[in-house]
Structure formats: structure tokens, C-alpha cells
C-alpha positions as CSV (number, residue, x, y, z in Angstrom):
1,X,100.0,114.5,109.3
2,X,99.8,110.7,109.9
3,X,96.7,108.9,108.9
4,X,95.5,105.4,109.7
5,X,93.0,103.4,107.5
6,X,91.2,100.5,109.1
7,X,89.7,98.2,106.6
8,X,87.8,95.0,106.2
9,X,89.2,93.2,103.1
10,X,90.5,89.9,102.1
11,X,94.3,89.3,102.2
12,X,94.7,89.4,98.4
13,X,93.0,92.8,98.2
14,X,95.0,94.1,101.2
15,X,98.3,93.0,99.5
16,X,97.2,94.8,96.3
17,X,96.4,98.0,98.1
18,X,99.7,97.8,100.0
19,X,101.6,97.3,96.8
20,X,99.8,100.2,95.1
21,X,100.5,102.5,98.0
22,X,104.2,101.5,98.1
23,X,104.5,102.2,94.4
24,X,102.7,105.6,94.7
25,X,105.0,106.5,97.6
26,X,108.1,105.5,95.6
27,X,107.0,107.5,92.6
28,X,105.9,110.7,94.4
29,X,108.0,110.5,97.6
30,X,104.9,111.4,99.5
31,X,103.5,109.8,102.6
32,X,100.6,107.5,101.8
33,X,99.2,106.8,105.2
34,X,99.2,103.7,107.3
35,X,96.8,100.8,107.1
36,X,95.6,97.8,109.1
37,X,93.1,95.4,107.6
38,X,91.1,92.4,108.7
39,X,89.7,89.5,106.7
40,X,86.5,89.1,108.6
41,X,84.1,91.3,110.6
42,X,84.7,88.9,113.6
43,X,88.5,89.7,113.5
44,X,87.9,93.4,113.2
45,X,85.3,93.5,116.0
46,X,87.5,91.4,118.3
47,X,90.1,94.2,118.2
48,X,87.8,97.2,118.0
49,X,85.3,96.7,120.8
50,X,83.0,99.4,121.9
51,X,85.2,100.2,124.9
52,X,88.3,100.4,122.7
53,X,86.5,102.7,120.3
54,X,85.6,104.9,123.3
55,X,89.3,104.9,124.3
56,X,90.4,105.8,120.8
57,X,87.9,108.6,120.6
58,X,89.0,110.0,124.0
59,X,92.7,109.7,123.1
60,X,92.1,111.7,119.9
61,X,91.0,114.7,122.0
62,X,94.4,114.8,123.8
63,X,97.5,116.7,122.8
64,X,99.8,115.0,125.1
65,X,100.4,111.4,126.3
66,X,98.4,110.1,129.2
67,X,99.2,107.4,131.7
68,X,97.1,104.2,131.8
69,X,96.0,105.1,135.3
70,X,94.9,108.5,134.2
71,X,93.2,107.1,131.1
72,X,91.3,104.6,133.3
73,X,90.2,107.4,135.6
74,X,89.0,109.6,132.7
75,X,87.1,106.7,131.1
76,X,85.7,105.6,134.5
77,X,87.0,102.1,134.0
78,X,89.1,99.5,135.9
79,X,92.9,100.1,135.4
80,X,93.5,96.4,134.6
81,X,90.9,96.4,131.8
82,X,92.2,99.6,130.4
83,X,95.8,98.1,130.5
84,X,94.5,95.0,128.6
85,X,92.8,97.2,126.0
86,X,95.9,99.4,125.6
87,X,98.0,96.2,125.0
88,X,95.7,95.1,122.2
89,X,95.7,98.6,120.5
90,X,99.5,98.8,120.9
91,X,99.9,95.4,119.2
92,X,97.7,96.6,116.3
93,X,99.6,99.8,115.9
94,X,96.7,102.1,116.7
95,X,98.2,103.7,119.7
96,X,101.8,104.3,120.8
97,X,103.4,104.4,124.2
98,X,106.5,106.2,125.4
99,X,108.1,107.0,128.8
100,X,105.3,109.6,129.4
101,X,102.3,107.6,128.5
102,X,99.8,106.6,125.8
103,X,99.0,108.6,122.7
104,X,97.4,108.2,119.3
105,X,99.9,109.4,116.7
106,X,97.3,109.8,113.9
107,X,95.6,113.1,113.0
108,X,92.9,111.0,111.3
109,X,91.6,107.5,111.6
110,X,89.6,106.4,108.6
111,X,87.4,103.2,108.5
112,X,86.7,101.5,105.2
113,X,84.1,98.7,105.2
114,X,82.0,97.4,102.3
115,X,79.4,94.7,102.8
116,X,78.2,93.3,99.5
117,X,75.1,91.2,98.9
118,X,75.9,87.6,97.9
119,X,75.0,87.1,94.2
């Protein structure tokens, strides 16, 4: 089962988490999941807009790949806008595309955000 964790963290912490995960995978030989992190809320929300979250949620309900045209029809959106959103999510590694269509390869997508009060 593949999992994706989307986090909001600084680059130093992201590197430490990646290192710890790699070490754990090496020691145990077990899959540790995949991760994508963003340094600022602005970066994160530039990628994960409301429309893209809706797309992700819909794709998570499917068992088989779907074409961009079919995805646009199901989401009641313009094909060109769906295509643009698919390109962004492909570049971020959230979705995958093959000859048949678009699919999310993850059984689970976890989000991890902490907002701390400035001392």
C-alpha cells in the first residue's frame, strides 16, 4: 500500500525527515511511504487549490485510470482547466498518468501541518 504525506515544513526539517525515513527503510527493508513538503503555506496552497483537492478526492474513489476529458465531465469543469491542474499534480507526484489515463497511486494521502504561535 503506497502512502503520500504532504507537509508544511522548512527545508532543514524536511531533509532530516527524509534522512530518518531512508535510514529506517535501509534498516528494516520496509516501505516508508512517500512525501512532498513545502516551506510556506503560500507554496502549499499554490499547488493544492480547492479545485485540485476536489480532483484528488474524486480520483481517490476510482479503481481504474480515467481520461482527462472524462475527469472534466465528472467534475463538471472545463477540459483545459482540468488538463492544467493535472499537469501541476503530475509534476508534484500526487497523480500518475499512463496510456489509459490518470490515477492516484496512493491508498492514503496524509497531510501534516503545524502552525505555531510566535514566541
